[in-house]
C-alpha positions in Angstrom: 106.4 77.6 110.6 102.8 77.9 109.6 100.3 75.4 110.9 96.9 75.2 109.2 94.4 73.0 111.0 92.4 70.9 108.5 89.1 69.5 109.7 87.8 66.1 108.7 86.2 66.2 105.3 87.3 69.8 104.5 88.2 70.6 101.0 92.0 70.7 100.2 91.5 73.8 98.1 90.1 75.7 101.1 93.0 74.6 103.2 95.5 75.7 100.5 93.7 79.1 100.3 94.1 79.5 104.1 97.7 78.7 103.8 98.4 81.2 101.0 96.5 83.9 103.0 98.6 83.3 106.1 101.8 83.1 104.1 101.1 86.5 102.5 100.4 88.1 105.9 103.8 87.0 107.2 105.5 89.2 104.5 108.3 86.7 103.7 108.3 87.4 100.0 108.3 91.1 100.5 111.2 90.9 102.9 113.2 88.6 100.5 112.8 91.1 97.6 113.8 94.0 99.8 117.0 92.2 100.9 118.1 91.4 97.3 119.6 94.9 97.0 120.8 97.5 99.5 118.7 100.6 99.6 120.1 103.7 101.3 118.2 105.0 104.3 117.8 108.4 102.7 116.0 106.8 99.7 113.7 104.8 102.0 112.8 108.0 103.9 112.2 109.9 100.6 109.8 107.1 99.4 107.9 107.1 102.7 107.5 110.9 102.6 106.3 110.8 99.0 103.8 108.1 99.8 102.5 110.1 102.8 102.1 113.2 100.6 100.2 111.1 98.0 97.9 109.5 100.6 97.3 112.9 102.2 96.4 114.4 98.8 93.9 111.6 98.1 92.2 112.0 101.6 91.9 115.7 101.2 90.3 115.3 97.7 87.7 112.9 99.2 86.6 115.4 101.8 
């Protein structure tokens, strides 16, 4: 459960922005989408390896 302390006289939009930021950091939506369909572990590993290769390539190009 997220608790957002709101100070006296603080704008409601600012409190809502804090709530949205905290909610995004929890990763609830990302986890829900991932659980909608089963993904084989081999496919997950393949995606992680491809992502690592891509990031490595970008870092080597910057240097």
